[in-house]
N, C-alpha and C positions, 0 to 999 in steps of 0.2 A: 504493498498499498505506499502510496507516496503522501506522507503526514502533509508535508506542505499545501501540496495542492488541494486535500480535503480541507484543510484550516481554512484555506480561502475560501473554498464551498461552504463551507459549513458557516463564516462570516457574512455572506452574502444572504445566507436563507436568512440566518437571525436578522439582521438591514435590512432586507426585503419584508419578512415577516410572510414569506410565500415561496413554496417550493418553484412553483412554477415561472412567479416573476426572476426569481435567480438563474433556473435554469436558462432562460430568454438572455436575462443579462449575461451569461458566459457562453453562451452558445452551444450549449450541451443537450441533452434529452430529460425530462422531467427523471423517469427512472433511473438512469445515470445518478441524480442526486439523491435520491431516495438512497440507491444501493451507496453511495460514497457514507450518508450520512450514517446507518444502517451498520455498513463497517468501521465507522470512526467510534462507535458508542461500544462495538462489541471490542474495539482494541482499547478502550479505555477502560472497560467492566462498569459503565455506568448509563445511564438514560441522560441525553442532553436536552431533547427535546419532550416536550406533553402535548401527544395530537388529538385536537378533535375535530367533529366532522367539519368546521366550517374554518377553524383557525387553530393555532398552535401555542406555545410557551416555553421560554428556558425554564428546565430545574436550577436549583442554585447550583447545581455542580454545571451544568451548559453555562449559564450565565456567567460563572468563572473560566468555563474555558473560552467563551467567547472574548473575554477580557484580556487572558493569557495569549488568546490566537493571533488578537491584533497587534499585538507587542511583539511577537516573534515576526510576523509577517512583515512590520514594518524594518525590524533588526536584521533580517533577511536581506531586504531590499537596502538598507544601509550597507550591508557588507558588498554585496553586489557592484554598487555605485564608486564605492572607497577603492573595489580592486580593480576595476575594468572601466567605471565611467570615463576617464581623460584617455584611456587607450581606446577608446569606441568616439572618440570625435570625427575621425574621417568615414568609418563606416557602422554606424551606431543608428538604431533606429529611436524616432524621437516621436514618442506618444501622444497626440492633440485629440480631445475631447472639446465640444463643441454643442450647443443646443442646434435644434434642424435648423429652422430661420438662419439663423447668421451662419453656418457649416453649408447652407445648401447658395446663400447670395454674395456673401463678402468672404469666406474663407478661402475658396479656390483663386481671387483674385492675390489672397496672399502668399496662396503659395506657387503662383504663378510669379511672384515677384521676387521671393526666394529662389525659384530657380533659374532664373534671368542675372540676379544680383550678385549672386556669392555660389561660393562650391556645392557641386551638389549634395543634398541634403537628403535622406532617408526618412520617412516620415510615415505615419500610419494614422487614420482619422478617424474618429468614432464620431457619431453622431446622433446624439439623445435627451431628449428634453427632461427628462430627471435629473436631478443632481448627483454628481460623480464622485464616488471618493477614491483620492488618486491613490490613496496604499492601495484598497486592496482590490482595485482594477488595473494596477499598474501602469496608470497615465502619469508624464511627464507634467503636463501644462493643459489647463482646462478654461476653456471661455466659458463665463457666466454672466447673463444677463438677469437683472432683477435683485431678490434679496440674497446675501452671500450663504444666509444658514450656516451651522456647525462645522467644523473640522480642525483639523491639524492644516491650516496652512496659511500663504502670505500671499494675498491679494494685491495686485496691481491696477490700480486704477485707469481704465483708457476714454471713457467718458459718458457720456448719457445718449443711450437710443430714443429718439423721439417716437412717438404711436400717434395714428390718425384712425378715425372713422371712416371708413370709404364705401362708397357704392359703386354699379356701375352707372356710364352715361344712361343707357337705358332708363336704367330702373329710377334713376335720377328724375328722368323726364317723364314718365308713366307714374310717379305718387307723387304726393304730396309732398312739398318740402318741408323738413324738419325747423321750427322757429326756435326751440330749446329743448332742453336733454328730455324732458318730459315726455314728449311727443316718441321718442324711441319704442317703448313698448307697442305702438302703433303699427311697427313695420315689422318684417320679418329680419330677425336678427340672428347672426349665426358667428357661434364662438368654439371655446374648447372645452375638451372633459376635466381637464385640469384646472380651470380657472373658475372665480367665482362669478356669480351673474352681477357685477356691477362695476364700474369703473371709476378710478380715483383719478378727480380734476381737481385743478386748481381755480377757485374763484375769482372774482375780481377784487376781494378784501385778501384775496393770498394763502386762504385757508383751503384744505386739502378735505374735499366733500366726494362720497361716493353715490354714483346715480345710478340708477337702474339700470340692466342690462341684459334682462331675461330670455336667454338664447331660445330660438325656437329648434336650429339645427346645431350638434356637438361635433367635434372632430378631435381625434388624437393627433392629428399630424398638420399642419398650419398649410397646406399645400392645397388638399381638398376645399377645404374652406375657403384659401384667396379664390381657387378656380369659381367656385358656386358663388362667391360676389363678384368676378369678374363678369360671370354668365348674366347676371342683372338678377339674381335668386334674393338678393335682401342686401345687410348692412353688417360688414366687420370691422373690426379692427385689429388693425396691424402695424408693426415694426416698420417704420420708414424705410430701411434699405429691400423690403418687400417690394414697396411701392413704386419705389424712385422708376423703373422702364415702364410702368403700367401710366403713370401719371405724363410722364415724355408722351407716349404714344396715344393719349385721350382715353385711352380705356376706363379709368377709375376714373372718382371725381369725389374730394371729400365733403365728408358730411360735417356740417355745423361746426365751421372751418375756423373760427374763432374758439372753440371749446379747447381749452388748453388740459391736456392729458398730462399727468404727473408721469415722467418721463421713466425708463428703465437704465439701472446703473448698469456700466460694462466694466467686466473687473476679468485681469488675467488671472490665475492661480496657480501656484507651484507649491509641492511637499514643503512643510515647514524643518521637520525632525530628521534630515538627513543631507547628507552633501550631495548637490547638484553639481551635477558632473558638466565641464565645460561647454560642451555643446549646447546643453538646455541654458547655461547663464547669457550664450551667446544669443541664442532665440531672443529668449524674454527680453533681451535687451534693444533688439532690433524691432520687435513686434511693438513695444512701448513707445517706439518712437514712431511706426508707420501707420499702426492700426487704427490711429484716427484721421490720419488724411485718408483711407479708403472709407469712412463711415459719411455719409450723406449729410450734409448741413443746410438747415432748415434756413430758407431766408427771412 
């Protein structure tokens, strides 16, 4: 049994509170995850998880093993970095995680910039809208939009990401124009599974207020929502870099353009408690300087 790999699987199961979600994250089968946990329990001679029909929880031994496993995984990562990090400057793979929308609209241009202006660098890109744990998932860098959350990382602010309410020109022409945020529930609204049915806006007095945005259609990925809005099915809210080309072509128009939606923070994260390889430090330095230039600037 590969004990380190089993620890990694176990930590992911506990943090996701779901065997199926952990299997999806790790790109292995659910049966494989279950088998690894069972073998780990047999190896340790104790029960780690208490399973029920709908959920599971850690036993006291399971919670203790989870904490120790995270420490061991961190130490293993540190040891590898100390021995081989700088030696892999030329041929090491830098693993980068990013949210889907940023990763699909901005990240390709950043990669092209690297390949055009610096020595060839091997990159592995992972796109996921959930919060990525850099240690357990072996990620060197992670772009994160919105709240930082908790974790052992160092965050470098890269700027603000504007968001807009948008619809197609055809929808705007066929439907009564909105005159206030209170009109939104009168329209077909398209949102996301992991977002609340409200929008944080900045009032004229500078106070942040939440306005209702009860989505009629929700998706787990920005692209289907964006396409439905572009097709004229309703109104959606998207980050500015998702809308720039559609604005230029005239496919989309802003809804309530004077509405000031609270922007999202964009940060670049690296692990806090490990020696960072030189290649990663170099890439971080470059990204901190160039990423703001790739973000749209609202006039």
